[in-house]
N, C-alpha and C positions, 0 to 999 in steps of 0.2 A: 505247048504253051503253059499248061498246068505245071509241068516239070520246071519250067523257068520260074514261075511264081513260087513254087515250093523252095527252089534253090535260093531265091532272093529272100524269102522268109527265114530260111535256115541261116543265111549269111547275116541277116538283120538280128536274129536271136544271138548268134555268136558275138556280133559286135556289141550288143547290149550286155551280154555276159562279161565281155572284156572290159566294157566301160564300168560296170558294177564292180568287177574285181579291182580295176585301177582305182576307183573311188574308195573302195574298202581299204586297199593298201595305203592310199594317201592319208586316210583317217587314222589308220594304225600308226603310220610314221609320225603324223602330227601329235598323236597321243604320246608316243614314245619321246618325242622332243620335249613336250610339255612336262612329262614325268622327269626327264633328265634335268630340265630347268628347275623344277621344284626341288629335286634332290640337290642340285648345285646351290640353289637358294638356301635350303636348309643347312647345307654344309657351311656356306658362307656365314649364315647367321650364327651357327655354333662356333665357328672360328672367331667371329667378332666378340661373342660373349666370353670365350676363353681369353681373348686378348684383353678385354676390359677387366676380367677377373685378375689376370696377371698384373695389369697396371695398378689395380687397387692393392694387391698384395705387396707390390714393390713400394707403393706409397707408404703403406703401413710400416714396412721394414725400414724405409728411409727415415720415417718419422721417429720410430723407436730408436734407431741408431743416433739420430740427432739428439733425442732426449738423453740417451746414455752419455753421449759426448758432452752435452751441456752440463749434466750432473758431475761428470768427471772434472770439467773445467771449474765448476763451482767449488768442488772439493779441493782442487789444486790451488785455486785463488785463496780460499779460506785457510788452507794449510800454510801458504806463503804469508798471508796476512797475519795469521796467528804467530808464525815464526818472527815476523817483523815486529809485532807488538811485544813479544818477549825480548827481542833485541833492544827496542826502544826503552822498554821498562828497565832493562839492565843498564842502559846508558843514562838513566835518570829522567826519562821522558815523563811529563806530567801525567799521572795515572788518572787524574780527574777527567782528562779527555777520553781515556779509554772507558771509564765508567759512564760518561755521557754518551758514548757510542761514536765519537768522532773518529776513532781509530779502530773501532771494533769490526770484526768480520760479521757480515750479515748472513744469516742462515735462512734466507727466504726460500720457501718451497712453493713451486707453482703447481 
Protein backbone atom coordinates (compact mmCIF):
# COMPACT_ATOMS: atom_id res chain seq x y z
CA UNK A 1 0.00 0.00 0.00
CA UNK A 2 2.79 2.43 0.87
CA UNK A 3 4.47 1.51 -2.33
CA UNK A 4 1.36 2.42 -4.29
CA UNK A 5 1.12 5.77 -2.50
CA UNK A 6 4.79 6.51 -3.21
CA UNK A 7 4.28 5.57 -6.85
CA UNK A 8 1.27 7.88 -7.08
CA UNK A 9 3.25 10.70 -5.45
CA UNK A 10 6.13 10.15 -7.86
CA UNK A 11 3.74 10.19 -10.81
CA UNK A 12 2.12 13.37 -9.45
CA UNK A 13 5.53 15.05 -9.06
CA UNK A 14 6.47 14.08 -12.63
CA UNK A 15 3.18 15.47 -13.93
CA UNK A 16 3.71 18.67 -11.96
CA UNK A 17 7.25 18.97 -13.37
CA UNK A 18 5.93 18.36 -16.88
CA UNK A 19 3.22 20.95 -16.33
CA UNK A 20 5.79 23.48 -15.07
CA UNK A 21 8.09 22.70 -18.00
CA UNK A 22 5.20 23.14 -20.44
CA UNK A 23 4.23 26.42 -18.80
CA UNK A 24 7.83 27.62 -18.93
CA UNK A 25 8.11 26.70 -22.64
CA UNK A 26 4.81 28.44 -23.38
CA UNK A 27 6.03 31.62 -21.67
CA UNK A 28 9.35 31.49 -23.54
CA UNK A 29 7.54 31.03 -26.86
CA UNK A 30 5.17 33.91 -26.04
CA UNK A 31 8.13 36.13 -25.15
CA UNK A 32 9.88 35.14 -28.39
CA UNK A 33 6.76 36.03 -30.41
CA UNK A 34 6.45 39.35 -28.60
CA UNK A 35 10.12 40.09 -29.28
CA UNK A 36 9.64 39.22 -32.94
CA UNK A 37 6.59 41.48 -33.12
CA UNK A 38 8.53 44.31 -31.50
CA UNK A 39 11.39 43.76 -33.93
CA UNK A 40 9.00 43.70 -36.87
CA UNK A 41 7.25 46.79 -35.51
CA UNK A 42 10.58 48.58 -35.20
CA UNK A 43 11.54 47.55 -38.74
CA UNK A 44 8.18 48.72 -40.05
CA UNK A 45 8.54 52.05 -38.27
CA UNK A 46 12.05 52.49 -39.69
CA UNK A 47 10.83 51.65 -43.20
CA UNK A 48 7.99 54.15 -42.84
CA UNK A 49 10.42 56.86 -41.71
CA UNK A 50 12.74 56.06 -44.62
CA UNK A 51 9.80 56.21 -47.03
CA UNK A 52 8.68 59.57 -45.64
CA UNK A 53 12.24 60.90 -45.91
CA UNK A 54 12.43 59.72 -49.51
CA UNK A 55 9.11 61.43 -50.30
CA UNK A 56 10.33 64.67 -48.74
CA UNK A 57 13.59 64.45 -50.70
CA UNK A 58 11.69 63.88 -53.94
CA UNK A 59 9.36 66.80 -53.22
CA UNK A 60 12.36 69.07 -52.70
CA UNK A 61 13.96 67.82 -55.92
CA UNK A 62 10.72 68.32 -57.85
CA UNK A 63 10.29 71.80 -56.41
CA UNK A 64 13.87 72.73 -57.29
CA UNK A 65 13.44 71.37 -60.81
CA UNK A 66 10.17 73.29 -61.15
CA UNK A 67 11.87 76.50 -60.03
CA UNK A 68 14.76 75.94 -62.47
CA UNK A 69 12.37 75.31 -65.36
CA UNK A 70 10.31 78.36 -64.37
CA UNK A 71 13.44 80.54 -64.39
CA UNK A 72 14.48 79.12 -67.75
CA UNK A 73 11.05 79.89 -69.19
CA UNK A 74 11.20 83.43 -67.80
CA UNK A 75 14.60 83.93 -69.39
CA UNK A 76 13.35 82.49 -72.68
CA UNK A 77 10.24 84.67 -72.65
CA UNK A 78 12.26 87.76 -71.75
CA UNK A 79 14.78 86.96 -74.44
CA UNK A 80 12.03 86.54 -77.02
CA UNK A 81 10.29 89.68 -75.76
CA UNK A 82 13.53 91.66 -75.93
CA UNK A 83 14.09 90.37 -79.45
CA UNK A 84 10.54 91.37 -80.40
CA UNK A 85 11.02 94.82 -78.90
CA UNK A 86 14.13 95.30 -80.95
CA UNK A 87 12.21 94.14 -84.03
CA UNK A 88 9.34 96.54 -83.34
CA UNK A 89 11.77 99.34 -82.60
CA UNK A 90 13.44 98.71 -85.94
CA UNK A 91 10.03 98.81 -87.63
CA UNK A 92 9.19 102.19 -86.17
CA UNK A 93 7.11 101.07 -83.22
CA UNK A 94 6.38 103.87 -80.80
CA UNK A 95 9.21 103.77 -78.26
CA UNK A 96 7.11 105.66 -75.70
CA UNK A 97 5.18 102.38 -75.20
CA UNK A 98 8.44 100.64 -74.51
CA UNK A 99 9.49 103.36 -72.09
CA UNK A 100 6.13 103.22 -70.30
CA UNK A 101 6.54 99.46 -69.97
CA UNK A 102 3.69 98.41 -72.26
CA UNK A 103 6.04 96.30 -74.38
CA UNK A 104 8.82 95.90 -71.87
CA UNK A 105 9.92 92.49 -70.56
CA UNK A 106 9.36 92.20 -66.85
CA UNK A 107 12.18 90.85 -64.74
CA UNK A 108 10.07 89.83 -61.78
CA UNK A 109 11.93 87.69 -59.27
CA UNK A 110 9.90 85.60 -56.88
